[in-house]
N, C-alpha and C positions, 0 to 999 in steps of 0.2 A: 549310343550310335554316333552322335555327332563328334564326340571326342575321338572315337575310333577313325572316323573319316578325317578328321583334321590330322591326326598322327599319319595317316597315309598320304594326305597333302604334303606335310612336312617332310616326310622320308622321300616323297618323289620329287620335291622342289630341291632338296639337298643332292639326290642323285642327278638331277637335271643339271646342276650346277657343276658337278664333276664332270659330267659329260662335255659341258661347254668348255671346261679346262682342259679336257683331252682334245677336243676339237681346235681349240686354239694353239695349244702345243703342236699339234699335227700341221698346223697352217703355218707355224713358226712366226707367230703374232704375239705382240705385247698386250696387255688389257687394254692400253691407251689405243693402239692401233685397232682393235676389234671395235671398240668403242666409237671412234672416229668413223670407220667405215660403216658402221651400222646407224650412225647418226643419233648416238645417245652419250650421255655423259660417262666418263671412266668411273665414277661413283656408282651410277646405276648399273654399270656392266659387273663392277665389283659385287655388288649386291646379289646379281643374279647368278654369278659362281659360288656365291655363299649360300645360294638357295633361299635368299630373302627378296621381299619387296620393301622392307621397311626395317630398318636397325632396332629402332626403339621399341617396336611392338613384336619384333621377331615373327612378323607373318610371312608366310611361305611366298616365294616367289611365283608370279602369274603373270607371266610375259603375254603380250597380245599376238594375235596372229601376224600382225604387220611387223612387230618386233622380230618374231621368229624367221619371217621371210628376210628381214635385214641382216639378222644374225647369219642366216644361211649364206647369204651373198658375202658377208664379211669372212666367213670361214671358207668361203669357195666349194660349198656342198649343196647339195639339194635339201630342201626343207625337211623332207622325209628323214634325213640324216640328223637332223637338228633336234626333232621331236623324239623323245626317248619312250619306247613303249613301256606301259606300266609294270610288265612282267620282268622287265630288264632292269626296273629301279628297286627291286626287292633284293634283299641280301643273297649273295650268290650270282646274281645275274649280271652277264657280262654286257655292258653297254656297248652299242655299235660304234664303230669306228670311224665313220664317214665313208666318203669314196663313192656315194651313188651317182646315177647318171644325171647330168645337168642338162 
């Protein structure tokens, strides 16, 4: 069961990273601009887009609530548009594109 949960976490983290990439592209921002606006290093933001929290251990991304709020501000969307519902992270699920009320 633990291995299955970890696989789900990894899949979700990767889907969330792709979602961040889409939000960034929709906002017309570079990785560096998002990182600066959100108050994090470009390297950390790059890890998030890759679905990772640590390259060496390949552990899945696990941003804090504070970080998600900062990313929402950086992307110019509501925090609800930053968090990807689990059902949308499965293959075939269409991630939201943002644009929620602020």
